Steps between C-alpha positions, in 0.01 A plus 500: 500500500792731576634453148170623353498813719867564424435466125198731509692751713793504256263545206325789677839654584611484137174659383532781756862567401408512130209737568726730705763502225235581240357782714847644557608500136460849349409385148247261355532132420547592135809700598645201681487277194566787255170434323377739236188463285574371153274757333382844597128584508556724196647208306207279601251765383680537166502122451126492569438772240717311249310176568164667440627655177630164377167333579308770314733465200451122497122542520507751216701263284238230550217750441662619173510140377125476563435842350386653830601853599807552722468543876629811669627517854176673600301212351708248695453696822124527443476126435699425816268721706196326351647159584568611857142627534368162381720322756378730778136431410570126495649515851179646635457768764788550740428447866808670650416866429340738750174511301478119516508491878158557649619447859627857537165649393293264710337326201 
């Protein structure tokens, strides 16, 4: 039984020491391991814009083959908003908003 208490005590001691070291370190954990993000948020945003443009170009190529008119970015955005509205309607009414809770009003 003593071995179990000694093992648990040593484990707790190690955890406490590590927490104290972490609290005392002036930087963050990322500084300790010299971690830096691979891409900046600006790069991510530019890649997203490029992806959308490539998808629109691919759609337009297929539409030209069929003889349909080209899509613009506004058309693609409108279609995406329509799809999102359809998904929202399919989910049904949300029950987590303040208007959904009748308990506060005494309903």
